[in-house]
C-alpha positions, 0 to 999 in steps of 0.5 A, spaced: 097 504 095 100 503 087 107 498 086 110 502 082 112 495 078 105 493 077 105 501 073 106 501 066 105 508 063 107 507 056 103 502 056 096 505 057 090 501 058 085 504 053 079 499 056 080 504 060 080 511 056 074 512 055 072 512 047 072 520 043 079 520 048 082 514 045 082 518 038 090 518 037 090 523 032 093 530 034 088 535 033 085 533 039 091 533 044 093 541 040 085 543 042 087 540 048 093 544 049 091 551 046 085 551 052 090 550 058 094 555 055 089 560 054 086 559 061 093 558 065 093 565 062 086 567 063 088 565 071 095 568 070 091 576 068 086 575 073 091 573 079 096 581 076 089 584 077 089 582 083 095 584 084 094 592 082 088 592 086 091 590 092 096 595 090 090 601 089 087 598 095 092 599 100 095 606 097 088 608 098 087 606 106 092 609 107 091 616 104 085 615 108 089 614 113 093 621 113 087 625 112 085 629 119 080 626 122 072 629 121 069 632 128 066 637 129 073 641 129 076 640 123 075 646 120 074 653 124 074 660 123 076 666 128 069 670 126 072 679 126 071 680 133 071 674 137 076 671 142 077 665 138 076 660 133 069 657 133 067 651 129 062 652 124 057 651 129 058 656 133 060 660 127 053 658 124 049 660 131 053 666 131 051 669 124 043 667 126 044 670 132 047 678 128 040 675 123 035 675 129 038 682 131 038 685 125 032 683 124 029 685 130 033 692 129 037 691 135 044 693 132 
């Protein structure tokens, strides 16, 4: 552990600092501040976009969950002369049966 009295923040040990950081010119630190601000702004933009994407995905999932279940009985139709509604498969069977009868001259 560090002892609070052993650490003097007002007088840093320059021997522990790399040479390129020992330059006390303000331009280096201003460049770092600018880069830091740009990185923070980038992360802020990414987080905002993720929040927007999360809202969009949640909305899409809710819409999908409210849609009717897609199965063989989704589209029902009652052809003329039939007593019950038929699904698409049964309607196609009826159509092909009628076509075969027409082709064979049975109707």
